[in-house]
C-alpha positions, 0 to 999 in steps of 0.5 A: 673496536677492532682494527683489521688489515685486509689483504688483496680484496677486490675493489668495488664501487670506490668513492675514495677521492670524493664523497660518494653520490647516490642518485645525484645527492652527495652522501657526505662520506667516502666509501669502497665495497671489499670483495672477500672470497667466502671461504678465505682467510680474510673473510673469516678474519672479518666475520670473527671481528664483526661477531666479537665486536658486536657481542661485546658492544651489543650483547645478544642484540648483535644477531639482529644488528645491521651488519656491514657485510652482505652475501655477494650471491644475492647481488647481480654485480660483476665479481660478487658471486662466492664473495662477502661484500664488505662496505666500509666508509668514513667521513674523512678522505682515507689515505690512498697509496700505491704499492711503494707507498707513494700518495695516489690521486684520482687522476692517477687512475690506479684504483678502479672497480675491479682492482685488488687493494689492501685496506685498513678497517676498523669494525665498531658497533653502536645502537641509536633510535633506529636500531643496532648496528655494526659498522666498518670504518675505512682508514686507508687503502693501498693498491695491491694488483690489477684485475679485470675492470668491472663494468667493462669500458675503457682500453687496455694494452691488450687491445693492440697487437705488437707491431714494433718489428714492422715498418713504420711507413716512411717519413714522419708527417711534420 
């Protein structure tokens, strides 16, 4: 197993506070997809860990194993072009913290699809009756910085003009 600290990954499909759902069915796990620039240092670090752990545990069979990282160019989602998409999961709710290390809740709305996060992830490999696998276990997530939200929607402060130097129009209504 290799434990990695992934810095400034773009967050996609986060299910960090409640278990993931697919077509109305509870998958029983928390998950997030981390988008990593294909030629970036983080992607190279993850690729090396997948290869090293896969080779150590599975031998040459690792090349035929199901992997946790996919080519984003093969997917028609916002922000996936020229990215590797690393899916990390866990059955235990991961630690989620803000930039100052304070715990986050879903109601805080700080982590959203499109923001940037740091993530602690463990790469592991195994075989079972279905085949060989290399997986990524999500340990913890830290909000890093804002990014354009995937899928649009919602409102932003940038939707409004600064009108602070204009007259508010008389007395308050109450």
